[in-house]
mmCIF file as gemmi writes it, N, C-alpha and C atoms, coordinates in Angstrom:
data_model
loop_
_atom_site.group_PDB
_atom_site.id
_atom_site.type_symbol
_atom_site.label_atom_id
_atom_site.label_alt_id
_atom_site.label_comp_id
_atom_site.label_asym_id
_atom_site.label_entity_id
_atom_site.label_seq_id
_atom_site.pdbx_PDB_ins_code
_atom_site.Cartn_x
_atom_site.Cartn_y
_atom_site.Cartn_z
_atom_site.occupancy
_atom_site.B_iso_or_equiv
_atom_site.pdbx_formal_charge
_atom_site.auth_seq_id
_atom_site.auth_asym_id
_atom_site.pdbx_PDB_model_num
ATOM 1 N N . MET Axp A 1 ? -43.547 -3.832 -20.186 1 0 ? 1 A 1
ATOM 2 C CA . MET Axp A 1 ? -44.257 -3.422 -21.684 1 0 ? 1 A 1
ATOM 3 C C . MET Axp A 1 ? -44.569 -1.86 -21.345 1 0 ? 1 A 1
ATOM 4 N N . LYS Axp A 2 ? -43.915 -1.186 -20.478 1 0 ? 2 A 1
ATOM 5 C CA . LYS Axp A 2 ? -43.448 0.169 -20.588 1 0 ? 2 A 1
ATOM 6 C C . LYS Axp A 2 ? -42.881 1.232 -21.577 1 0 ? 2 A 1
ATOM 7 N N . ALA Axp A 3 ? -41.835 -0.06 -21.747 1 0 ? 3 A 1
ATOM 8 C CA . ALA Axp A 3 ? -40.894 1.06 -22.728 1 0 ? 3 A 1
ATOM 9 C C . ALA Axp A 3 ? -41.282 0.679 -24.618 1 0 ? 3 A 1
ATOM 10 N N . TRP Axp A 4 ? -41.641 -0.846 -24.21 1 0 ? 4 A 1
ATOM 11 C CA . TRP Axp A 4 ? -41.792 -1.459 -25.744 1 0 ? 4 A 1
ATOM 12 C C . TRP Axp A 4 ? -43.696 -1.367 -26 1 0 ? 4 A 1
ATOM 13 N N . LYS Axp A 5 ? -43.706 -0.488 -26.804 1 0 ? 5 A 1
ATOM 14 C CA . LYS Axp A 5 ? -45.261 -0.672 -27.513 1 0 ? 5 A 1
ATOM 15 C C . LYS Axp A 5 ? -45.398 -1.201 -29.056 1 0 ? 5 A 1
ATOM 16 N N . GLY Axp A 6 ? -44.337 -1.949 -29.322 1 0 ? 6 A 1
ATOM 17 C CA . GLY Axp A 6 ? -44.93 -2.592 -30.417 1 0 ? 6 A 1
ATOM 18 C C . GLY Axp A 6 ? -45.148 -4.37 -30.049 1 0 ? 6 A 1
ATOM 19 N N . PRO Axp A 7 ? -45.282 -4.751 -31.014 1 0 ? 7 A 1
ATOM 20 C CA . PRO Axp A 7 ? -45.591 -6.041 -30.957 1 0 ? 7 A 1
ATOM 21 C C . PRO Axp A 7 ? -44.718 -6.987 -30.551 1 0 ? 7 A 1
ATOM 22 N N . ILE Axp A 8 ? -45.159 -8.441 -30.096 1 0 ? 8 A 1
ATOM 23 C CA . ILE Axp A 8 ? -44.596 -8.865 -29.077 1 0 ? 8 A 1
ATOM 24 C C . ILE Axp A 8 ? -44.924 -10.429 -29.842 1 0 ? 8 A 1
ATOM 25 N N . SER Axp A 9 ? -43.917 -11.632 -29.881 1 0 ? 9 A 1
ATOM 26 C CA . SER Axp A 9 ? -44.715 -12.673 -30.032 1 0 ? 9 A 1
ATOM 27 C C . SER Axp A 9 ? -43.706 -13.886 -29.035 1 0 ? 9 A 1
ATOM 28 N N . ILE Axp A 10 ? -44.98 -14.245 -28.293 1 0 ? 10 A 1
ATOM 29 C CA . ILE Axp A 10 ? -44.605 -15.237 -26.824 1 0 ? 10 A 1
ATOM 30 C C . ILE Axp A 10 ? -45.023 -16.979 -27.914 1 0 ? 10 A 1
ATOM 31 N N . ALA Axp A 11 ? -43.399 -17.927 -27.57 1 0 ? 11 A 1
ATOM 32 C CA . ALA Axp A 11 ? -43.749 -19.299 -27.745 1 0 ? 11 A 1
ATOM 33 C C . ALA Axp A 11 ? -43.352 -19.407 -26.733 1 0 ? 11 A 1
ATOM 34 N N . VAL Axp A 12 ? -44.591 -20.238 -26.561 1 0 ? 12 A 1
ATOM 35 C CA . VAL Axp A 12 ? -44.462 -21.074 -25.065 1 0 ? 12 A 1
ATOM 36 C C . VAL Axp A 12 ? -44.433 -22.556 -25.479 1 0 ? 12 A 1
ATOM 37 N N . PHE Axp A 13 ? -43.651 -23.001 -24.62 1 0 ? 13 A 1
ATOM 38 C CA . PHE Axp A 13 ? -42.986 -25.097 -24.697 1 0 ? 13 A 1
ATOM 39 C C . PHE Axp A 13 ? -44.026 -24.937 -23.648 1 0 ? 13 A 1
ATOM 40 N N . SER Axp A 14 ? -44.749 -26.035 -24.489 1 0 ? 14 A 1
ATOM 41 C CA . SER Axp A 14 ? -46.096 -26.692 -23.321 1 0 ? 14 A 1
ATOM 42 C C . SER Axp A 14 ? -46.471 -28.279 -23.912 1 0 ? 14 A 1
ATOM 43 N N . PRO Axp A 15 ? -45.631 -28.806 -24.148 1 0 ? 15 A 1
ATOM 44 C CA . PRO Axp A 15 ? -45.829 -30.404 -24.454 1 0 ? 15 A 1
ATOM 45 C C . PRO Axp A 15 ? -47.6 -31.23 -23.86 1 0 ? 15 A 1
ATOM 46 N N . ASP Axp A 16 ? -47.715 -32.139 -24.205 1 0 ? 16 A 1
ATOM 47 C CA . ASP Axp A 16 ? -48.79 -32.611 -23.732 1 0 ? 16 A 1
ATOM 48 C C . ASP Axp A 16 ? -49.262 -31.987 -22.34 1 0 ? 16 A 1
ATOM 49 N N . ARG Axp A 17 ? -49.877 -32.906 -21.126 1 0 ? 17 A 1
ATOM 50 C CA . ARG Axp A 17 ? -50.71 -31.519 -20.012 1 0 ? 17 A 1
ATOM 51 C C . ARG Axp A 17 ? -50.065 -30.543 -19.832 1 0 ? 17 A 1
ATOM 52 N N . ASP Axp A 18 ? -48.709 -30.269 -19.976 1 0 ? 18 A 1
ATOM 53 C CA . ASP Axp A 18 ? -48.868 -28.94 -19.474 1 0 ? 18 A 1
ATOM 54 C C . ASP Axp A 18 ? -49.743 -27.774 -20.393 1 0 ? 18 A 1
ATOM 55 N N . ALA Axp A 19 ? -50.065 -27.953 -21.438 1 0 ? 19 A 1
ATOM 56 C CA . ALA Axp A 19 ? -51.154 -26.823 -22.445 1 0 ? 19 A 1
ATOM 57 C C . ALA Axp A 19 ? -52.157 -26.408 -21.842 1 0 ? 19 A 1
ATOM 58 N N . VAL Axp A 20 ? -52.868 -27.065 -20.79 1 0 ? 20 A 1
ATOM 59 C CA . VAL Axp A 20 ? -53.739 -26.924 -20.04 1 0 ? 20 A 1
ATOM 60 C C . VAL Axp A 20 ? -53.629 -25.849 -18.942 1 0 ? 20 A 1
ATOM 61 N N . SER Axp A 21 ? -52.483 -26.007 -18.502 1 0 ? 21 A 1
ATOM 62 C CA . SER Axp A 21 ? -52.124 -25.193 -17.61 1 0 ? 21 A 1
ATOM 63 C C . SER Axp A 21 ? -51.184 -23.653 -18.179 1 0 ? 21 A 1
ATOM 64 N N . ALA Axp A 22 ? -50.454 -23.563 -19.263 1 0 ? 22 A 1
ATOM 65 C CA . ALA Axp A 22 ? -50.091 -22.77 -20.156 1 0 ? 22 A 1
ATOM 66 C C . ALA Axp A 22 ? -51.195 -21.757 -21.197 1 0 ? 22 A 1
ATOM 67 N N . MET Axp A 23 ? -52.638 -22.419 -21.226 1 0 ? 23 A 1
ATOM 68 C CA . MET Axp A 23 ? -54.018 -21.802 -21.587 1 0 ? 23 A 1
ATOM 69 C C . MET Axp A 23 ? -54.483 -21.265 -20.727 1 0 ? 23 A 1
ATOM 70 N N . PHE Axp A 24 ? -54.275 -21.884 -19.33 1 0 ? 24 A 1
ATOM 71 C CA . PHE Axp A 24 ? -54.92 -20.395 -17.911 1 0 ? 24 A 1
ATOM 72 C C . PHE Axp A 24 ? -54.044 -19.751 -17.986 1 0 ? 24 A 1
ATOM 73 N N . GLY Axp A 25 ? -52.897 -19.976 -18.036 1 0 ? 25 A 1
ATOM 74 C CA . GLY Axp A 25 ? -51.97 -18.574 -17.569 1 0 ? 25 A 1
ATOM 75 C C . GLY Axp A 25 ? -51.721 -17.482 -18.729 1 0 ? 25 A 1
ATOM 76 N N . ILE Axp A 26 ? -52.162 -17.74 -20.144 1 0 ? 26 A 1
ATOM 77 C CA . ILE Axp A 26 ? -51.882 -16.96 -21.329 1 0 ? 26 A 1
ATOM 78 C C . ILE Axp A 26 ? -53.427 -16.168 -20.764 1 0 ? 26 A 1
ATOM 79 N N . GLN Axp A 27 ? -54.61 -17.075 -20.872 1 0 ? 27 A 1
ATOM 80 C CA . GLN Axp A 27 ? -56.249 -16.513 -20.637 1 0 ? 27 A 1
ATOM 81 C C . GLN Axp A 27 ? -56.116 -15.551 -19.017 1 0 ? 27 A 1
ATOM 82 N N . ILE Axp A 28 ? -55.194 -15.565 -18.33 1 0 ? 28 A 1
ATOM 83 C CA . ILE Axp A 28 ? -55.183 -15.101 -17.611 1 0 ? 28 A 1
ATOM 84 C C . ILE Axp A 28 ? -54.487 -13.737 -17.728 1 0 ? 28 A 1
ATOM 85 N N . LEU Axp A 29 ? -53.847 -13.791 -18.856 1 0 ? 29 A 1
ATOM 86 C CA . LEU Axp A 29 ? -52.547 -12.005 -18.548 1 0 ? 29 A 1
ATOM 87 C C . LEU Axp A 29 ? -53.595 -11.899 -20.197 1 0 ? 29 A 1
ATOM 88 N N . ARG Axp A 30 ? -54.04 -12.6 -20.88 1 0 ? 30 A 1
ATOM 89 C CA . ARG Axp A 30 ? -54.799 -11.295 -21.447 1 0 ? 30 A 1
ATOM 90 C C . ARG Axp A 30 ? -56.205 -10.516 -21.04 1 0 ? 30 A 1
ATOM 91 N N . LYS Axp A 31 ? -56.438 -11.768 -20.208 1 0 ? 31 A 1
ATOM 92 C CA . LYS Axp A 31 ? -57.975 -11.15 -19.546 1 0 ? 31 A 1
ATOM 93 C C . LYS Axp A 31 ? -57.297 -9.713 -18.945 1 0 ? 31 A 1
ATOM 94 N N . CYS Axp A 32 ? -55.783 -9.842 -18.038 1 0 ? 32 A 1
ATOM 95 C CA . CYS Axp A 32 ? -56.158 -8.605 -16.68 1 0 ? 32 A 1
ATOM 96 C C . CYS Axp A 32 ? -55.39 -7.691 -16.902 1 0 ? 32 A 1
ATOM 97 N N . ASN Axp A 33 ? -54.733 -7.969 -18.6 1 0 ? 33 A 1
ATOM 98 C CA . ASN Axp A 33 ? -53.247 -7.178 -19.047 1 0 ? 33 A 1
ATOM 99 C C . ASN Axp A 33 ? -54.089 -6.608 -20.185 1 0 ? 33 A 1
ATOM 100 N N . ALA Axp A 34 ? -54.654 -4.975 -20.498 1 0 ? 34 A 1
ATOM 101 C CA . ALA Axp A 34 ? -54.467 -4.624 -21.529 1 0 ? 34 A 1
ATOM 102 C C . ALA Axp A 34 ? -53.263 -4.495 -22.97 1 0 ? 34 A 1
ATOM 103 N N . ASP Axp A 35 ? -52.508 -4.034 -22.079 1 0 ? 35 A 1
ATOM 104 C CA . ASP Axp A 35 ? -51.237 -4.224 -22.807 1 0 ? 35 A 1
ATOM 105 C C . ASP Axp A 35 ? -50.635 -5.331 -23.983 1 0 ? 35 A 1
ATOM 106 N N . ILE Axp A 36 ? -50.731 -6.627 -22.979 1 0 ? 36 A 1
ATOM 107 C CA . ILE Axp A 36 ? -50.427 -7.58 -23.425 1 0 ? 36 A 1
ATOM 108 C C . ILE Axp A 36 ? -51.941 -8.309 -24.034 1 0 ? 36 A 1
ATOM 109 N N . ARG Axp A 37 ? -52.651 -7.874 -23.995 1 0 ? 37 A 1
ATOM 110 C CA . ARG Axp A 37 ? -54.486 -7.947 -25.494 1 0 ? 37 A 1
ATOM 111 C C . ARG Axp A 37 ? -53.409 -7.235 -26.337 1 0 ? 37 A 1
ATOM 112 N N . ARG Axp A 38 ? -53.533 -6.239 -26.155 1 0 ? 38 A 1
ATOM 113 C CA . ARG Axp A 38 ? -52.897 -5.547 -27.448 1 0 ? 38 A 1
ATOM 114 C C . ARG Axp A 38 ? -51.899 -5.436 -28.384 1 0 ? 38 A 1
ATOM 115 N N . HIS Axp A 39 ? -50.596 -6.168 -27.934 1 0 ? 39 A 1
ATOM 116 C CA . HIS Axp A 39 ? -49.506 -6.064 -28.129 1 0 ? 39 A 1
ATOM 117 C C . HIS Axp A 39 ? -48.872 -7.561 -28.138 1 0 ? 39 A 1
ATOM 118 N N . VAL Axp A 40 ? -49.518 -8.658 -27.308 1 0 ? 40 A 1
ATOM 119 C CA . VAL Axp A 40 ? -48.735 -9.947 -27.467 1 0 ? 40 A 1
ATOM 120 C C . VAL Axp A 40 ? -49.911 -10.816 -28.005 1 0 ? 40 A 1
ATOM 121 N N . THR Axp A 41 ? -48.903 -11.599 -28.554 1 0 ? 41 A 1
ATOM 122 C CA . THR Axp A 41 ? -49.117 -12.686 -29.266 1 0 ? 41 A 1
ATOM 123 C C . THR Axp A 41 ? -49.132 -14.015 -28.623 1 0 ? 41 A 1
ATOM 124 N N . PHE Axp A 42 ? -49.311 -14.926 -28.459 1 0 ? 42 A 1
ATOM 125 C CA . PHE Axp A 42 ? -48.779 -16.127 -27.836 1 0 ? 42 A 1
ATOM 126 C C . PHE Axp A 42 ? -48.447 -17.315 -29.073 1 0 ? 42 A 1
ATOM 127 N N . HIS Axp A 43 ? -47.867 -18.37 -29.052 1 0 ? 43 A 1
ATOM 128 C CA . HIS Axp A 43 ? -48.681 -19.929 -29.808 1 0 ? 43 A 1
ATOM 129 C C . HIS Axp A 43 ? -47.691 -20.927 -28.947 1 0 ? 43 A 1
ATOM 130 N N . ILE Axp A 44 ? -48.389 -21.748 -28.851 1 0 ? 44 A 1
ATOM 131 C CA . ILE Axp A 44 ? -48.154 -22.924 -27.534 1 0 ? 44 A 1
ATOM 132 C C . ILE Axp A 44 ? -47.093 -23.807 -29.327 1 0 ? 44 A 1
ATOM 133 N N . MET Axp A 45 ? -46.43 -24.238 -28.562 1 0 ? 45 A 1
ATOM 134 C CA . MET Axp A 45 ? -45.643 -25.159 -29.307 1 0 ? 45 A 1
ATOM 135 C C . MET Axp A 45 ? -45.259 -26.712 -28.755 1 0 ? 45 A 1
ATOM 136 N N . TYR Axp A 46 ? -45.093 -27.26 -29.362 1 0 ? 46 A 1
ATOM 137 C CA . TYR Axp A 46 ? -44.823 -28.636 -28.455 1 0 ? 46 A 1
ATOM 138 C C . TYR Axp A 46 ? -44.065 -29.884 -29.362 1 0 ? 46 A 1
ATOM 139 N N . PRO Axp A 47 ? -43.485 -30.532 -29.245 1 0 ? 47 A 1
ATOM 140 C CA . PRO Axp A 47 ? -42.775 -31.735 -30.225 1 0 ? 47 A 1
ATOM 141 C C . PRO Axp A 47 ? -44.486 -32.814 -30.745 1 0 ? 47 A 1
ATOM 142 N N . SER Axp A 48 ? -43.874 -32.736 -32.079 1 0 ? 48 A 1
ATOM 143 C CA . SER Axp A 48 ? -44.939 -33.621 -32.589 1 0 ? 48 A 1
ATOM 144 C C . SER Axp A 48 ? -45.24 -35.54 -31.514 1 0 ? 48 A 1
ATOM 145 N N . SER Axp A 49 ? -44.588 -35.973 -30.709 1 0 ? 49 A 1
ATOM 146 C CA . SER Axp A 49 ? -44.643 -36.528 -30.064 1 0 ? 49 A 1
ATOM 147 C C . SER Axp A 49 ? -45.112 -37.035 -28.797 1 0 ? 49 A 1
ATOM 148 N N . HIS Axp A 50 ? -45.314 -35.297 -28.607 1 0 ? 50 A 1
ATOM 149 C CA . HIS Axp A 50 ? -46.1 -34.992 -27.389 1 0 ? 50 A 1
ATOM 150 C C . HIS Axp A 50 ? -46.93 -33.422 -27.395 1 0 ? 50 A 1
ATOM 151 N N . PRO Axp A 51 ? -48.351 -33.905 -28.093 1 0 ? 51 A 1
ATOM 152 C CA . PRO Axp A 51 ? -49.131 -33.17 -28.55 1 0 ? 51 A 1
ATOM 153 C C . PRO Axp A 51 ? -49.748 -32.932 -27.375 1 0 ? 51 A 1
ATOM 154 N N . PRO Axp A 52 ? -50.501 -31.309 -27.418 1 0 ? 52 A 1
ATOM 155 C CA . PRO Axp A 52 ? -51.133 -31.453 -26.247 1 0 ? 52 A 1
ATOM 156 C C . PRO Axp A 52 ? -52.806 -32.201 -25.423 1 0 ? 52 A 1
ATOM 157 N N . ARG Axp A 53 ? -52.722 -32.305 -24.365 1 0 ? 53 A 1
ATOM 158 C CA . ARG Axp A 53 ? -53.89 -33.115 -23.929 1 0 ? 53 A 1
ATOM 159 C C . ARG Axp A 53 ? -54.548 -31.787 -23.251 1 0 ? 53 A 1
ATOM 160 N N . PHE Axp A 54 ? -55.683 -32.487 -23.649 1 0 ? 54 A 1
ATOM 161 C CA . PHE Axp A 54 ? -56.089 -31.191 -23.26 1 0 ? 54 A 1
ATOM 162 C C . PHE Axp A 54 ? -57.316 -32.23 -21.965 1 0 ? 54 A 1
ATOM 163 N N . ASP Axp A 55 ? -56.896 -33.173 -21.57 1 0 ? 55 A 1
ATOM 164 C CA . ASP Axp A 55 ? -58.569 -34.114 -20.464 1 0 ? 55 A 1
ATOM 165 C C . ASP Axp A 55 ? -58.861 -33.102 -19.428 1 0 ? 55 A 1
ATOM 166 N N . GLU Axp A 56 ? -58.16 -32.414 -19.026 1 0 ? 56 A 1
ATOM 167 C CA . GLU Axp A 56 ? -58.535 -31.131 -18.184 1 0 ? 56 A 1
ATOM 168 C C . GLU Axp A 56 ? -58.996 -30.126 -19.524 1 0 ? 56 A 1
ATOM 169 N N . THR Axp A 57 ? -60.08 -29.408 -18.072 1 0 ? 57 A 1
ATOM 170 C CA . THR Axp A 57 ? -60.71 -28.141 -18.79 1 0 ? 57 A 1
ATOM 171 C C . THR Axp A 57 ? -60.387 -26.859 -18.118 1 0 ? 57 A 1
ATOM 172 N N . VAL Axp A 58 ? -60.433 -25.844 -19.104 1 0 ? 58 A 1
ATOM 173 C CA . VAL Axp A 58 ? -59.827 -24.922 -18.413 1 0 ? 58 A 1
ATOM 174 C C . VAL Axp A 58 ? -60.876 -23.899 -18.274 1 0 ? 58 A 1
ATOM 175 N N . GLU Axp A 59 ? -60.51 -23.587 -16.984 1 0 ? 59 A 1
ATOM 176 C CA . GLU Axp A 59 ? -62.795 -22.998 -16.515 1 0 ? 59 A 1
ATOM 177 C C . GLU Axp A 59 ? -61.952 -21.588 -16.606 1 0 ? 59 A 1
ATOM 178 N N . ASP Axp A 60 ? -63.707 -20.877 -17.095 1 0 ? 60 A 1
ATOM 179 C CA . ASP Axp A 60 ? -63.664 -19.687 -17.02 1 0 ? 60 A 1
ATOM 180 C C . ASP Axp A 60 ? -63.421 -19.205 -15.945 1 0 ? 60 A 1
ATOM 181 N N . PHE Axp A 61 ? -63.044 -17.917 -15.933 1 0 ? 61 A 1
ATOM 182 C CA . PHE Axp A 61 ? -62.518 -16.955 -14.531 1 0 ? 61 A 1
ATOM 183 C C . PHE Axp A 61 ? -63.542 -15.537 -14.316 1 0 ? 61 A 1
ATOM 184 N N . THR Axp A 62 ? -63.107 -14.874 -13.089 1 0 ? 62 A 1
ATOM 185 C CA . THR Axp A 62 ? -63.911 -14.175 -12.887 1 0 ? 62 A 1
ATOM 186 C C . THR Axp A 62 ? -62.893 -13.33 -12.927 1 0 ? 62 A 1
ATOM 187 N N . ASP Axp A 63 ? -63.51 -11.755 -12.823 1 0 ? 63 A 1
ATOM 188 C CA . ASP Axp A 63 ? -62.792 -10.273 -12.42 1 0 ? 63 A 1
ATOM 189 C C . ASP Axp A 63 ? -61.832 -10.702 -11.649 1 0 ? 63 A 1
ATOM 190 N N . ASP Axp A 64 ? -62.504 -10.988 -10.479 1 0 ? 64 A 1
ATOM 191 C CA . ASP Axp A 64 ? -61.913 -11.198 -8.995 1 0 ? 64 A 1
ATOM 192 C C . ASP Axp A 64 ? -60.632 -11.81 -8.69 1 0 ? 64 A 1
ATOM 193 N N . GLU Axp A 65 ? -60.155 -12.691 -10.085 1 0 ? 65 A 1
ATOM 194 C CA . GLU Axp A 65 ? -59.025 -13.266 -10.597 1 0 ? 65 A 1
ATOM 195 C C . GLU Axp A 65 ? -58.103 -12.276 -10.874 1 0 ? 65 A 1
ATOM 196 N N . CYS Axp A 66 ? -58.545 -11.212 -11.258 1 0 ? 66 A 1
ATOM 197 C CA . CYS Axp A 66 ? -57.335 -10.876 -12.135 1 0 ? 66 A 1
ATOM 198 C C . CYS Axp A 66 ? -56.674 -10.195 -10.96 1 0 ? 66 A 1
ATOM 199 N N . SER Axp A 67 ? -56.77 -9.861 -9.613 1 0 ? 67 A 1
ATOM 200 C CA . SER Axp A 67 ? -56.784 -9.351 -8.193 1 0 ? 67 A 1
ATOM 201 C C . SER Axp A 67 ? -55.669 -9.924 -8.079 1 0 ? 67 A 1
ATOM 202 N N . ILE Axp A 68 ? -55.083 -10.965 -8.629 1 0 ? 68 A 1
ATOM 203 C CA . ILE Axp A 68 ? -53.944 -11.853 -7.691 1 0 ? 68 A 1
ATOM 204 C C . ILE Axp A 68 ? -53.043 -11.237 -8.279 1 0 ? 68 A 1
ATOM 205 N N . GLY Axp A 69 ? -52.769 -10.565 -9.113 1 0 ? 69 A 1
ATOM 206 C CA . GLY Axp A 69 ? -51.617 -10.28 -9.557 1 0 ? 69 A 1
ATOM 207 C C . GLY Axp A 69 ? -50.535 -10.788 -10.6 1 0 ? 69 A 1
ATOM 208 N N . THR Axp A 70 ? -50.567 -10.31 -11.606 1 0 ? 70 A 1
ATOM 209 C CA . THR Axp A 70 ? -50.27 -11.253 -13.172 1 0 ? 70 A 1
ATOM 210 C C . THR Axp A 70 ? -48.421 -11.638 -12.441 1 0 ? 70 A 1
ATOM 211 N N . ASP Axp A 71 ? -48.218 -10.974 -11.703 1 0 ? 71 A 1
ATOM 212 C CA . ASP Axp A 71 ? -46.37 -11.294 -11.547 1 0 ? 71 A 1
ATOM 213 C C . ASP Axp A 71 ? -46.592 -12.797 -10.184 1 0 ? 71 A 1
ATOM 214 N N . GLN Axp A 72 ? -47.93 -13.261 -9.737 1 0 ? 72 A 1
ATOM 215 C CA . GLN Axp A 72 ? -48.427 -14.565 -8.879 1 0 ? 72 A 1
ATOM 216 C C . GLN Axp A 72 ? -48.286 -15.814 -10.061 1 0 ? 72 A 1
ATOM 217 N N . ILE Axp A 73 ? -48.676 -15.468 -11.705 1 0 ? 73 A 1
ATOM 218 C CA . ILE Axp A 73 ? -48.842 -16.529 -12.383 1 0 ? 73 A 1
ATOM 219 C C . ILE Axp A 73 ? -47.287 -17.246 -12.762 1 0 ? 73 A 1
């Protein structure tokens, strides 16, 4: 994000239960990185035969979780 300051679109392939993990990772990235919040849009993609399953919930997290570093996600 240091060199490019234009819009970025990221498609995340996350069928079935993977959608929960993808949403959680995206939520952390957006909350903890202002450049990502400003410049990146995320699109969850999945085959129609395996739509997202949200059996689990994505918990809200505290600012302390930003200290883990986005490189660990």
